C-alpha positions as CSV (number, residue, x, y, z in Angstrom):
1,M,67.8,100.0,-164.9
2,I,67.6,96.2,-164.6
3,A,68.7,95.9,-168.2
4,R,71.7,98.1,-167.6
5,V,72.7,96.0,-164.6
6,K,72.4,92.8,-166.6
7,S,74.4,94.3,-169.4
8,L,77.1,95.4,-167.0
9,I,77.3,91.9,-165.4
10,S,77.4,90.0,-168.8
11,G,79.9,92.4,-170.2
12,Y,82.7,91.1,-168.1
13,D,84.4,87.7,-167.5
14,R,82.7,85.9,-164.6
15,R,86.0,85.8,-162.8
16,L,85.9,89.5,-162.3
17,W,82.7,89.1,-160.3
18,V,84.3,86.4,-158.2
19,L,87.1,88.7,-157.4
20,F,84.5,91.5,-156.7
21,F,82.8,89.4,-154.0
22,T,86.1,88.1,-152.7
23,Q,87.4,91.6,-152.3
24,M,84.1,92.7,-150.6
25,I,84.1,89.9,-148.0
26,V,87.8,90.1,-147.2
27,A,87.7,93.9,-147.0
28,A,84.8,93.8,-144.6
29,G,86.9,91.8,-142.2
30,F,90.1,93.7,-142.8
31,G,88.3,97.1,-142.5
32,A,87.0,96.1,-139.1
33,A,90.5,95.8,-137.7
34,M,92.9,98.0,-139.8
35,P,91.8,101.5,-138.6
36,F,92.1,100.4,-135.0
37,I,95.6,98.7,-135.0
38,S,97.4,102.0,-134.5
39,L,94.9,102.9,-131.7
40,Y,95.6,99.5,-130.0
41,F,99.3,100.1,-130.0
42,Y,98.9,103.7,-128.9
43,R,96.2,103.4,-126.3
44,V,96.2,99.9,-124.9
45,L,99.9,99.1,-125.1
46,G,101.2,102.6,-124.5
47,V,103.4,102.7,-127.6
48,S,104.3,106.2,-128.8
49,M,103.2,107.4,-132.2
50,G,106.8,107.7,-133.3
51,V,107.3,104.0,-132.6
52,V,103.9,103.1,-134.2
53,G,105.2,105.0,-137.3
54,T,108.4,103.1,-137.2
55,I,106.6,99.8,-137.2
56,M,104.7,100.9,-140.2
57,L,108.0,102.0,-141.8
58,V,109.5,98.5,-141.3
59,S,106.4,97.0,-142.8
60,A,107.2,99.1,-145.9
61,A,110.3,97.0,-146.6
62,V,108.4,93.8,-145.9
63,S,105.5,94.8,-148.1
64,A,107.7,96.0,-150.9
65,T,109.6,92.7,-150.8
66,G,106.3,90.9,-150.9
67,R,105.1,92.9,-153.9
68,I,108.3,92.3,-155.9
69,I,108.3,88.5,-155.1
70,G,104.6,88.3,-155.8
71,G,105.0,90.0,-159.2
72,E,107.6,87.4,-160.2
73,L,105.7,84.4,-158.8
74,T,102.4,85.4,-160.5
75,D,104.1,85.4,-163.9
76,R,105.6,82.0,-163.1
77,L,103.1,80.1,-160.9
78,G,99.9,81.7,-162.1
79,R,97.4,84.1,-160.6
80,R,94.8,81.7,-158.9
81,P,97.1,79.6,-156.8
82,L,99.0,82.6,-155.5
83,I,95.8,84.4,-154.4
84,A,94.4,81.3,-152.7
85,V,97.5,80.4,-150.8
86,T,98.2,83.9,-149.5
87,L,94.5,84.3,-148.3
88,G,94.9,81.0,-146.4
89,V,98.1,82.1,-144.8
90,R,96.6,85.4,-143.8
91,A,93.6,83.8,-142.2
92,V,95.9,81.8,-139.9
93,L,98.0,84.9,-139.1
94,F,94.9,86.9,-138.2
95,M,93.8,84.1,-135.8
96,G,97.3,84.4,-134.2
97,M,96.9,88.1,-133.8
98,A,93.6,87.6,-132.1
99,G,95.3,85.3,-129.6
100,L,98.1,87.7,-129.0
101,V,95.7,90.6,-128.4
102,Y,93.7,88.4,-126.0
103,V,96.7,87.7,-123.8
104,K,98.1,91.3,-124.3
105,A,101.4,90.0,-125.6
106,N,104.4,92.3,-126.0
107,Y,104.0,94.8,-128.8
108,L,107.1,93.5,-130.6
109,V,105.5,90.1,-130.9
110,L,102.3,91.5,-132.2
111,A,104.2,93.8,-134.6
112,L,106.1,90.7,-136.0
113,V,102.8,88.9,-136.8
114,F,101.5,92.1,-138.3
115,L,104.5,92.3,-140.6
116,L,103.9,88.7,-141.7
117,V,100.3,89.7,-142.5
118,R,101.5,92.6,-144.6
119,F,104.0,90.3,-146.4
120,A,101.4,87.7,-147.3
121,G,99.0,90.3,-148.5
122,A,101.6,92.1,-150.6
123,I,102.4,88.8,-152.4
124,S,98.8,88.4,-153.6
125,Q,98.3,92.0,-154.9
126,P,100.2,91.7,-158.2
127,A,98.2,88.5,-158.9
128,L,94.9,90.2,-158.4
129,S,95.7,93.1,-160.6
130,A,97.3,90.8,-163.3
131,M,94.2,88.6,-163.4
132,V,92.0,91.6,-164.1
133,A,94.5,92.8,-166.8
134,D,94.4,89.2,-168.3
135,I,90.6,88.9,-168.5
136,V,89.5,92.5,-169.4
137,P,90.2,94.2,-172.8
138,A,92.6,97.2,-172.5
139,A,89.9,99.7,-173.4
140,R,87.8,98.7,-170.4
141,R,90.5,98.2,-167.8
142,V,89.9,101.4,-165.8
143,E,86.3,100.5,-165.4
144,A,87.1,96.9,-164.4
145,F,89.6,98.0,-161.8
146,G,86.9,100.4,-160.6
147,V,84.5,97.5,-160.3
148,L,87.1,95.6,-158.2
149,R,87.5,98.7,-155.9
150,I,83.7,98.9,-155.5
151,G,83.7,95.4,-154.1
152,G,86.6,96.2,-151.7
153,N,85.0,99.4,-150.6
154,A,81.6,97.9,-150.1
155,G,83.2,95.7,-147.6
156,W,85.2,98.7,-146.2
157,A,81.9,100.5,-145.7
158,I,80.7,97.7,-143.3
159,G,84.0,96.9,-141.6
160,P,85.0,100.0,-139.7
161,A,81.5,100.7,-138.3
162,L,81.4,97.1,-137.1
163,G,84.9,97.4,-135.7
164,G,84.0,100.6,-133.8
165,F,81.4,98.6,-131.9
166,L,83.5,95.4,-131.4
167,I,86.4,97.2,-129.7
168,S,84.0,98.1,-126.9
169,I,83.8,94.4,-126.2
170,S,87.3,93.1,-127.2
171,Y,90.0,94.0,-129.7
172,S,90.7,90.3,-130.3
173,L,87.2,90.0,-131.8
174,L,88.3,92.3,-134.6
175,F,91.0,89.9,-135.7
176,L,88.8,86.8,-135.4
177,L,86.3,88.5,-137.7
178,T,89.1,89.3,-140.2
179,A,90.4,85.7,-140.1
180,A,86.9,84.3,-140.9
181,A,86.3,86.8,-143.7
182,T,89.8,86.0,-145.2
183,A,89.1,82.2,-145.1
184,I,85.8,82.7,-147.0
185,G,87.7,84.7,-149.7
186,M,90.1,81.8,-150.1
187,F,87.1,79.4,-150.6
188,L,85.6,81.6,-153.3
189,I,88.9,81.7,-155.2
190,L,89.3,78.0,-155.1
191,M,85.8,77.1,-156.0
192,F,84.8,79.6,-158.6
193,T,87.9,80.8,-160.5
194,T,90.1,79.4,-163.1
195,E,93.6,80.4,-164.1
196,S,93.8,83.4,-166.4
197,I,97.5,83.6,-167.4
198,Q,98.1,82.5,-171.0
199,A,101.9,82.1,-171.0
200,R,104.0,81.7,-167.9
201,E,107.5,83.1,-167.5
202,T,109.9,80.2,-168.1
203,A,113.3,82.0,-167.9
204,R,115.4,81.0,-165.0
205,F,114.9,83.4,-162.1
206,A,117.7,85.9,-161.5
207,L,117.7,88.8,-159.0
208,R,118.3,91.3,-161.7
209,Q,115.0,90.4,-163.3
210,V,113.1,91.5,-160.2
211,L,114.0,95.2,-160.7
212,A,114.1,95.0,-164.5
213,A,110.9,97.1,-164.8
214,G,112.8,100.0,-163.2
215,K,114.9,100.3,-166.4
216,D,111.8,101.6,-168.1
217,V,112.5,105.3,-167.4
218,K,108.9,106.5,-168.1
219,F,107.5,103.8,-165.8
220,L,110.0,104.6,-163.1
221,L,109.1,108.2,-163.1
222,F,105.4,107.3,-162.8
223,C,106.2,105.1,-159.8
224,L,108.2,107.8,-158.1
225,F,105.4,110.4,-158.4
226,S,102.9,107.7,-157.3
227,L,105.1,107.1,-154.3
228,L,104.7,110.7,-153.2
229,L,100.9,110.4,-153.3
230,F,101.0,107.0,-151.5
231,L,102.8,108.8,-148.7
232,V,99.8,111.1,-148.4
233,M,97.4,108.2,-148.6
234,G,99.3,106.4,-145.9
235,Q,98.0,108.8,-143.3
236,F,94.5,107.4,-143.8
237,A,94.4,104.5,-141.3
238,S,97.1,105.7,-138.9
239,T,97.9,109.3,-138.4
240,L,94.4,110.5,-139.3
241,S,92.6,108.2,-136.9
242,V,94.9,109.2,-133.9
243,F,94.6,112.9,-134.8
244,V,90.9,113.1,-135.1
245,T,90.3,111.2,-131.9
246,T,93.0,112.8,-129.7
247,I,93.2,116.3,-131.0
248,I,89.7,117.0,-132.5
249,G,88.1,114.7,-130.0
250,I,85.6,112.5,-131.9
251,T,84.6,109.1,-130.4
252,D,85.7,105.7,-131.6
253,V,82.2,105.1,-132.9
254,Q,82.3,108.3,-134.8
255,L,85.7,107.3,-136.2
256,G,84.2,104.0,-137.4
257,F,81.4,105.8,-139.2
258,L,83.9,108.2,-140.7
259,Y,85.7,105.4,-142.4
260,T,82.4,103.8,-143.3
261,L,81.5,107.0,-145.1
262,N,84.7,106.5,-147.2
263,G,83.5,103.1,-148.3
264,I,80.0,104.3,-149.0
265,V,81.3,107.2,-151.2
266,V,83.6,104.8,-153.1
267,V,80.6,102.5,-153.8
268,L,78.5,105.4,-155.0
269,L,81.2,107.3,-157.0
270,Q,83.7,104.7,-158.2
271,W,81.8,103.7,-161.4
272,P,81.0,107.3,-162.5
273,A,84.6,108.3,-161.7
274,A,85.9,105.4,-163.8
275,R,83.8,106.5,-166.7
276,I,85.0,110.1,-166.3
277,A,88.7,108.9,-166.1
278,R,88.2,107.0,-169.4
279,R,86.8,110.1,-171.1
280,I,89.3,112.6,-169.9
281,G,92.3,110.3,-170.1
282,I,94.2,108.4,-167.4
283,R,96.9,111.1,-166.9
284,R,94.3,113.9,-166.2
285,A,92.5,111.6,-163.8
286,L,95.7,111.0,-161.9
287,I,96.3,114.8,-161.7
288,A,92.8,115.5,-160.5
289,G,92.9,112.7,-157.9
290,S,96.2,114.1,-156.5
291,L,94.7,117.6,-156.2
292,F,91.7,116.2,-154.3
293,F,94.0,114.3,-151.9
294,A,96.1,117.4,-151.3
295,G,93.1,119.6,-150.7
296,G,91.4,117.1,-148.4
297,Y,94.4,116.4,-146.2
298,F,95.2,120.1,-145.9
299,S,91.7,120.7,-144.7
300,V,92.2,118.3,-141.8
301,G,94.5,120.9,-140.3
302,L,91.6,123.4,-140.3
303,A,88.9,121.1,-139.1
304,H,87.2,121.6,-135.7
305,S,84.0,119.5,-135.8
306,Y,82.8,116.1,-136.8
307,A,80.6,117.6,-139.6
308,I,83.6,119.2,-141.2
309,L,85.5,115.9,-141.0
310,L,82.7,114.1,-142.8
311,A,82.9,116.7,-145.6
312,I,86.7,116.3,-145.8
313,M,86.3,112.5,-146.0
314,V,84.1,113.0,-149.1
315,V,86.9,115.2,-150.7
316,I,89.6,112.6,-149.9
317,T,87.5,109.8,-151.2
318,T,86.9,111.6,-154.4
319,G,90.6,111.7,-154.9
320,E,90.8,108.0,-154.2
321,V,88.1,107.0,-156.8
322,L,89.9,109.1,-159.4
323,F,93.4,108.0,-158.7
324,S,93.4,104.4,-157.6
325,P,91.9,102.6,-160.6
326,S,93.5,105.0,-163.0
327,A,97.0,104.3,-161.5
328,T,96.5,100.5,-161.8
329,T,95.3,100.9,-165.4
330,A,98.3,103.0,-166.2
331,V,100.6,100.2,-164.9
332,A,98.7,97.7,-167.0
333,N,99.0,100.0,-170.1
334,M,102.7,100.5,-169.6
335,S,103.6,96.8,-169.1
336,P,104.4,94.4,-171.9
337,P,101.8,91.6,-172.2
338,D,104.2,88.9,-170.8
339,R,105.5,91.1,-167.9
340,T,102.3,92.4,-166.3
341,G,103.0,90.7,-163.0
342,R,106.5,92.1,-162.9
343,Y,105.3,95.7,-163.6
344,M,102.4,95.3,-161.0
345,G,104.9,94.1,-158.5
346,F,107.3,97.0,-159.1
347,F,104.5,99.4,-158.8
348,G,103.5,97.7,-155.6
349,L,107.0,98.6,-154.3
350,A,106.0,102.3,-154.5
351,E,102.6,101.6,-153.1
352,S,103.8,99.6,-150.1
353,M,106.6,102.0,-149.3
354,G,104.2,104.9,-149.4
355,W,101.4,103.4,-147.4
356,S,103.9,102.2,-144.8
357,A,106.4,105.1,-144.8
358,G,103.5,107.6,-144.7
359,P,102.5,106.7,-141.1
360,F,106.2,107.0,-140.2
361,I,106.4,110.5,-141.5
362,G,102.9,111.3,-140.1
363,G,103.8,109.9,-136.7
364,F,106.8,112.2,-136.3
365,L,104.9,115.2,-137.7
366,F,102.2,114.4,-135.1
367,D,104.7,114.3,-132.3
368,A,106.2,117.6,-133.4
369,F,103.2,119.6,-134.7
370,A,100.0,118.1,-133.4
371,R,99.2,121.5,-131.7
372,T,100.0,123.4,-134.9
373,P,98.0,121.2,-137.4
374,V,98.2,123.5,-140.4
375,I,102.0,122.9,-140.5
376,M,101.5,119.2,-140.0
377,W,98.8,118.6,-142.6
378,G,100.2,121.3,-144.9
379,T,103.4,119.4,-145.2
380,I,101.5,116.2,-146.1
381,A,99.3,118.0,-148.6
382,G,102.5,119.5,-150.3
383,L,103.5,116.0,-151.3
384,G,100.2,115.6,-153.2
385,L,100.8,118.8,-155.1
386,I,104.2,117.7,-156.1
387,A,102.7,114.4,-157.3
388,A,100.1,116.3,-159.4
389,A,102.8,118.4,-161.0
390,G,104.8,115.2,-161.8
391,F,101.9,113.5,-163.5
392,A,101.3,116.7,-165.5
393,V,104.8,116.9,-166.9
394,T,105.5,113.2,-167.6
395,G,102.4,112.2,-169.6
396,D,102.3,112.1,-173.4
397,R,100.6,110.5,-176.3
398,R,103.2,107.7,-176.8
399,P,102.2,104.2,-175.7
400,G,102.1,104.3,-171.9
401,I,99.8,105.9,-169.3
402,D,96.9,106.5,-171.7
403,R,97.6,104.1,-174.5
404,P,98.4,100.5,-173.8
405,V,101.9,99.3,-174.6
406,D,100.4,96.0,-175.9
407,S,99.1,98.0,-178.9
408,L,102.6,97.9,-180.1
409,Y,102.4,94.1,-180.2
410,T,98.9,93.9,-181.8
411,G,99.2,96.9,-184.2
412,R,96.1,98.6,-182.9
413,H,95.5,102.3,-183.5
414,D,94.9,104.9,-180.9
415,D,91.2,104.8,-181.1
416,E,91.2,101.0,-180.7
417,A,93.5,101.3,-177.7
418,K,91.2,103.7,-176.0
419,G,88.0,102.0,-176.9
420,D,85.5,102.8,-179.7
421,S,82.6,105.1,-179.3
422,S,80.0,102.3,-179.0
423,E,81.3,101.6,-175.5
424,R,80.9,105.2,-174.3
425,E,77.8,106.7,-172.9
């Protein structure tokens, strides 16, 4: 067992492990606050769920803009400086949120700072993904992205449970904790990573370049179907938390442990799921993940006890561990070697819009159908089924989702693009 762990650690660039610990620490702080932001607006400030959903919708445009800008900046300025600067900015913004919550500022002011947090975080995401794509061979990307998610979700397993206890003292403590964790992440990046990009984009920036990845029709279709699934995933930290506490009636502490279970299951299942995705192919992993999401969220409409909610969280999380690293790997595979940041940024457009527009849709469904939950959650689950069907009909054997596009540039064969048998168990 020890030998296998040593082999795993030595098998990857050291920078991957720095990113792993950075993600874990930052996610622990962010996870303590994120599930309770919607509850703060709804319970403490008296904002309706429709308005909360609207705030999240506005953040979609902000996050999408940040992802696109981040994708371009990471190809021009480099991965490391962009990650470090955005972490520093977010630490300051979280401290500002703690102060605003302490004085119970108007919800519009708090929402504005929240949007700035989303913008800064969105800028850094393409750089994180691009650095992993830079330092890991194509055949092992799905596993490497899985490792990164294990780090983030190990932190997520701690954060919500801690947050559930902290809000009994003060909501502002949540954001102070998040600020401290984010600052530690910035320190790790500055002290223990080096730049990974080999050749920076030197062409003069033009607005048309930002959306150039959308001209790749196959990639555009992939992003559109991913958007549908991100709308489903967007219910996770907003609509779901309000529904299970106000309609089903679980406590805040139980809610915290529900989200903690999500993090624990990711830590336990992400590596096996990544290995499975590599064996069955990225496209099939995307389909399976979509179906698990659809089944899990539909089941929320039938749930009536905390025990059932715990089982449903396991189903939803299974979808997550299959879909998320596979989707990021698909983007890396479809992007030309010198445009990885741009493709990651464009994919981030779909992700940001889904995660933010999802609560908007969920908020209005909650206001209209909270007392008929099968309709509410059935509508949300239907989006997951459409996404699964889309991934099923758009995949093929050409360079793309399953086979890296950079094989066209290096002349590798299919077996080399997928990884040789010596790397499989």
